[in-house]
C-alpha positions, 0 to 999 in steps of 0.5 A: 819058070820057077827053079827048084830051091827058089822062093815062090812069087807072091800070089793069091788063090781061093781056098776050099771055102772061097776065102782069098789066101796069099803066101803072106798069110802064112809068113813064119809058118810051114807051108807045103805047096803041092803041084800036080798035072791036070786031072785025067792026064798022063804024068 
């Protein structure tokens, strides 16, 4: 589990256009990662 204030592990995910993006793509830039509960669930 990642704890608050720690660095995010390197990972890659497709963006809205299907292009694979990694955290390294944003090195030296501000980046906001937003995590939310699964759709249509309480919380």
